C-alpha positions as CSV (number, residue, x, y, z in Angstrom):
1,M,74.7,92.2,69.3
2,T,77.5,92.8,71.7
3,Y,80.2,95.4,71.3
4,Y,83.8,95.2,72.6
5,Q,86.4,98.1,72.5
6,H,88.9,95.3,71.5
7,W,88.6,91.6,70.5
8,K,91.0,90.7,73.4
9,N,88.2,91.7,75.8
10,V,85.8,89.0,74.6
11,P,85.3,86.4,77.5
12,E,86.4,83.0,76.3
13,R,83.3,81.3,77.9
14,L,81.0,83.5,75.7
15,W,82.7,82.8,72.3
16,R,80.7,79.8,70.8
17,W,81.9,79.6,67.2
18,P,84.7,77.0,67.4
19,D,86.0,77.4,63.7
20,F,86.7,81.2,64.2
21,S,88.4,83.5,66.7
22,P,87.4,86.9,67.8
23,A,90.6,88.3,66.2
24,E,89.5,86.9,62.8
25,I,86.1,88.7,63.1
26,A,87.3,92.0,64.6
27,C,88.0,95.2,62.7
28,R,91.4,95.1,60.9
29,G,92.2,98.7,61.5
30,T,91.2,99.2,65.1
31,G,90.7,95.7,66.8
32,K,87.2,96.7,67.8
33,L,84.5,94.0,67.6
34,L,80.8,93.9,67.2
35,V,79.4,90.4,67.8
36,N,76.5,89.7,65.6
37,E,75.4,86.3,66.7
38,D,72.9,85.6,63.8
39,A,75.7,86.4,61.2
40,L,78.2,84.3,63.0
41,D,75.8,81.4,63.3
42,K,75.3,81.4,59.6
43,L,79.2,81.8,59.1
44,Q,79.8,78.7,61.4
45,A,77.1,76.7,59.5
46,L,78.8,77.6,56.2
47,R,82.1,76.5,57.5
48,R,80.7,73.1,58.4
49,A,78.9,72.7,55.2
50,L,82.1,73.4,53.2
51,G,84.3,71.1,55.3
52,R,87.3,73.3,55.0
53,P,88.9,76.6,56.4
54,I,87.3,80.0,55.7
55,I,89.8,82.8,55.3
56,I,88.2,86.1,56.3
57,N,89.7,89.2,54.7
58,S,87.3,91.5,56.4
59,G,84.6,91.0,59.1
60,Y,83.3,93.8,61.3
61,R,84.6,97.5,60.5
62,S,84.5,100.2,62.9
63,P,83.2,103.5,61.3
64,E,86.5,105.1,61.2
65,H,88.2,102.2,59.5
66,N,85.2,101.7,57.1
67,K,85.6,105.3,56.0
68,R,89.4,104.9,55.6
69,V,89.1,102.0,53.3
70,G,86.3,103.6,51.2
71,G,83.5,101.3,52.4
72,A,79.8,102.2,51.7
73,A,78.3,104.5,54.2
74,K,75.7,101.8,55.1
75,S,78.0,98.8,54.7
76,M,76.8,95.6,56.4
77,H,80.3,95.3,57.8
78,L,79.4,98.2,60.2
79,E,76.9,96.0,61.7
80,G,78.9,92.8,61.9
81,R,76.7,91.2,59.2
82,A,79.1,91.0,56.4
83,F,82.3,89.0,55.6
84,D,84.7,89.3,52.8
85,I,86.0,85.7,52.2
86,S,89.1,84.6,50.2
87,M,88.6,82.1,47.4
88,A,92.1,80.9,47.7
89,N,90.9,77.5,48.8
90,H,87.3,77.5,47.5
91,D,85.4,77.2,44.1
92,P,83.4,80.6,44.0
93,G,80.3,78.8,42.4
94,E,80.3,76.1,45.1
95,F,80.9,78.7,47.8
96,I,78.2,81.0,46.9
97,R,75.6,78.1,46.7
98,A,76.6,77.0,50.1
99,A,76.6,80.5,51.5
100,R,73.0,81.0,50.3
101,A,72.0,77.6,51.8
102,A,73.5,78.6,55.1
103,G,71.3,81.8,55.1
104,F,73.4,84.5,53.6
105,T,71.2,86.6,51.4
106,G,73.6,89.2,49.9
107,T,76.6,88.1,47.6
108,G,79.2,90.1,45.9
109,T,82.0,88.8,43.6
110,Y,85.3,90.4,43.4
111,P,87.5,88.2,41.1
112,R,90.4,90.7,40.6
113,S,90.8,90.6,44.4
114,N,89.9,86.9,44.6
115,F,87.2,87.2,47.3
116,V,83.4,86.9,47.8
117,H,81.3,89.2,50.0
118,V,78.5,87.6,51.9
119,D,76.0,89.3,54.1
120,T,72.7,89.0,55.9
121,G,71.0,92.1,54.2
122,S,68.3,92.3,51.6
123,P,68.6,89.5,48.9
124,R,70.8,90.8,46.1
125,G,73.9,90.1,44.2
126,W,76.5,92.1,42.3
127,G,80.0,91.9,40.8
128,E,81.9,90.2,38.0
129,P,81.8,86.4,37.4
130,F,84.9,84.5,38.4
131,P,86.7,82.8,35.4
132,S,86.3,79.1,35.3
133,R,88.9,77.2,37.2
134,P,90.5,73.9,36.4
135,S,89.5,70.9,38.7
136,R,91.8,70.6,41.6
137,F,91.7,66.8,41.4
138,A,92.0,64.6,38.4
139,I,89.1,62.1,38.2
140,D,90.4,58.5,37.5
141,T,87.8,56.9,35.3
142,I,90.1,54.0,34.4
143,P,89.4,50.8,36.4
144,A,92.3,49.1,38.0
145,P,93.8,46.3,35.8
146,D,92.5,42.8,36.5
147,R,95.5,40.9,38.0
148,L,94.5,37.6,36.3
149,S,94.3,39.3,33.0
150,E,97.6,41.0,33.5
151,D,99.2,37.7,34.5
152,K,97.8,36.1,31.3
153,A,99.2,38.8,29.2
154,L,102.6,38.6,30.8
155,R,102.8,34.9,30.3
156,A,101.7,35.1,26.7
157,A,104.3,37.8,26.1
158,G,106.9,35.7,27.7
159,I,106.0,32.7,25.5
160,A,106.1,34.9,22.3
161,G,109.5,36.3,23.4
162,V,111.0,32.9,24.0
163,G,109.6,31.5,20.8
164,T,111.1,34.4,18.8
165,V,114.5,34.2,20.4
166,A,114.6,30.4,19.9
167,A,113.4,30.7,16.2
168,T,116.1,33.3,15.5
169,G,118.7,31.2,17.2
170,T,117.9,28.1,15.3
171,E,118.0,30.1,12.0
172,L,121.4,31.3,12.8
173,A,122.6,27.8,13.7
174,Q,121.2,26.5,10.5
175,Q,123.0,28.9,8.5
176,A,126.2,28.3,10.3
177,L,126.1,24.6,9.9
178,A,125.2,24.9,6.2
179,E,128.2,27.1,5.6
180,T,130.9,25.6,7.8
181,Q,129.8,22.1,8.8
182,E,129.0,20.2,5.7
183,A,129.7,17.0,7.6
184,L,126.7,17.7,9.8
185,A,124.3,18.1,6.8
186,P,122.0,15.3,8.2
187,L,121.0,17.6,11.1
188,L,119.9,20.4,8.9
189,P,116.4,19.0,8.4
190,W,115.9,18.5,12.1
191,I,117.0,22.1,12.9
192,S,114.7,23.5,10.2
193,N,111.7,21.7,11.7
194,A,112.8,23.0,15.1
195,R,112.9,26.6,13.7
196,W,109.4,26.3,12.4
197,L,108.2,24.9,15.7
198,F,109.6,27.7,17.7
199,M,108.2,30.3,15.1
200,T,104.7,28.7,15.6
201,L,105.2,28.9,19.4
202,A,106.1,32.6,18.9
203,M,102.9,33.2,16.8
204,A,100.8,31.5,19.5
205,G,102.1,33.6,22.1
206,V,101.5,36.8,20.1
207,A,98.0,35.6,19.4
208,L,97.4,35.0,23.1
209,V,98.5,38.6,24.0
210,V,96.1,40.0,21.4
211,W,93.2,37.8,22.7
212,T,93.9,39.0,26.3
213,R,93.9,42.6,25.3
214,I,90.6,42.2,23.4
215,Q,89.1,40.8,26.5
216,D,90.3,43.7,28.5
217,W,89.0,46.2,26.0
218,Q,85.7,44.5,26.0
219,R,85.5,45.0,29.8
220,G,86.3,48.7,29.4
221,R,90.0,48.6,29.9
222,P,92.6,50.3,27.8
C-alpha cells in the first residue's frame, strides 16, 4: 500500500488501473489517497467483467473524514479495501455475483441510497435486499415476418378488395339498369352473372388471406 497526501501527487506512470482515476478512489473529504493495489486489481477485474462504468460513491477514507461521516471505527475504507458503488447503471444481483467472482468477499446492500458496498475483508454480507427491477431491454421473441408470406397475404388481400368493389359496383349497376333503363333489360342476366363472378373472386381472395395466415401461425408467427 502506498499513501499520498493528495491524489494529485500520484505519479501517472505508477497508476495502472485504466478505468479509474486517483481522484475517484481518493478520500472525498480530504483528497488523501491510500493505494491498496490488491483491492484496486479486484476493482479493475470487476469493471472488465461487467463491461460498463462503475460509479464510486466512496473509496478510501481518511480517519478524520471517516469519523465525520459516521463510518465504523475499523472500516475497510480506512485501508483502501472497500468501495461503495452506485447501482444507477447496474442490476444489484448481477453486480454482487460479479463482485464475488472478482474476489470481493464482503458485500453490503443499501437500497435506500442505491449503492452496494464491496470490500476484501472477511467473507460476510449484510443489508436489505433491493426491490426487483424491470428489465432495461424488452426481449423481442417474435421472429421477423417472412417476406414471401407477407407478399402472398398482400396479393390475396388485393384480390379480395378488387372482387368486393367490383361485385358491389355491378350490383349497383344492375339496380340502376332495372329501374331506369328497361330498354337494356337483355343485359341484366349478363351483369348478374358478372356480379356472381366477382363475388366468387372476392371470396377466393379472402380464403387465400386466411390460408396464408394459418401457415404463418403454424410457423410461430402472429
